[in-house]
C-alpha positions in Angstrom: -12.1 -12.2 10.7 -14.3 -12.1 7.3 -13.2 -8.7 6.2 -9.6 -9.8 7.0 -10.2 -12.9 4.8 -11.6 -10.9 2.0 -9.1 -8.3 1.8 -6.2 -10.7 1.8 -8.0 -12.9 -0.9 -8.1 -9.7 -2.9 -4.4 -9.1 -2.1 -3.8 -12.2 -4.0 -6.1 -12.1 -6.4 -5.0 -8.6 -7.3 -1.1 -9.7 -7.2 -1.5 -12.5 -9.6 -3.7 -9.9 -12.1 -0.7 -7.4 -12.3 1.5 -9.5 -14.4 -1.1 -9.4 -17.2 -0.5 -6.1 -18.3 -0.6 -4.7 -22.2 0.8 -1.4 -21.1 4.9 -1.3 -21.4 5.1 1.6 -18.6 2.3 0.7 -16.6 2.9 -1.3 -13.9 0.4 -2.4 -10.0 1.7 -3.6 -6.7 0.1 -5.2 -3.5 1.8 -5.1 -0.2 0.8 -6.5 2.9 1.5 -4.8 6.3 2.0 -5.8 9.8 3.4 -4.4 12.9 2.6 -3.2 16.7 2.6 0.2 18.1 5.0 1.7 20.3 3.3 2.2 23.8 4.2 6.0 24.5 3.1 5.7 28.4 3.8 4.0 31.1 0.4 3.7 31.5 -1.1 1.6 28.5 -1.2 -2.1 29.2 -1.9 -3.0 25.9 0.0 -2.3 22.8 -2.7 -3.3 19.8 -1.1 -4.9 16.4 -2.0 -3.6 13.2 -2.9 -5.5 9.5 -3.2 -3.5 6.1 -3.1 -3.8 2.6 -1.9 -1.8 0.1 -2.8 -1.7 -3.9 -1.1 1.0 -6.0 -1.2 1.6 -10.0 1.6 4.0 -11.5 3.4 4.7 -14.7 7.3 4.2 -14.6 8.6 7.1 -16.8 11.3 5.8 -19.6 13.5 9.1 -19.9 11.9 11.0 -23.2 11.8 13.9 -21.2 14.4 16.6 -19.1 12.5 16.0 -16.1 12.2 12.4 -15.9 16.4 11.9 -16.6 16.8 14.8 -14.0 15.0 12.5 -11.4 16.3 9.2 -12.4 13.0 8.0 -14.1 10.7 8.0 -11.2 7.6 6.1 -10.4 4.2 7.8 -10.1 0.6 7.3 -9.3 -1.9 6.6 -7.0 -2.4 4.0 -4.1 -4.7 2.9 -1.7 -4.4 1.9 1.7 -6.1 0.0 4.4 -5.2 -0.8 8.1 -6.8 -2.8 11.0 -6.3 -2.3 14.2 -7.3 -5.3 17.0 -9.0 -2.2 19.4 -12.1 -0.6 19.0 -10.9 2.4 20.0 -8.4 2.8 16.8 -10.7 0.7 14.4 -10.3 0.4 10.6 -8.3 3.1 8.8 -8.3 3.9 4.9 -6.1 6.0 2.7 -6.2 7.1 -0.8 -2.4 8.6 -2.0 -0.9 10.0 -4.4 3.4 8.9 -4.6 6.7 9.6 -6.5 9.4 7.0 -5.6 12.8 7.9 -7.7 
C-alpha cells in the first residue's frame, strides 16, 4: 500500500513539474492506468484489478526535415510503465519502452 501511495505522489509531482520546461520541443507526460483482466476460462473465479503509472519524455517534431512532414509531425521518445496487480501470481510489472506517435 505504501508503494502505491509513493507512486501516486510521484505521478502528481511529475505532472506538476512538466509545465516548467525551457525546451520548446521537449515534453513530459504522466498517466494513471487502471482496469480489470478478462477471465479466459470458466474455472477462473477471481478477476484481478490492475493499477499503474506511466511516465514519458519525448520530442515533438516541428517539420524541419522532410520525414517529419511526411509522418505528420510525430512525437517520439522513451517511456517507463509500472503496473501492479492485486494478486501474488501476477505481482508487479515494469516496462521501459520507446515510442513514436503520429
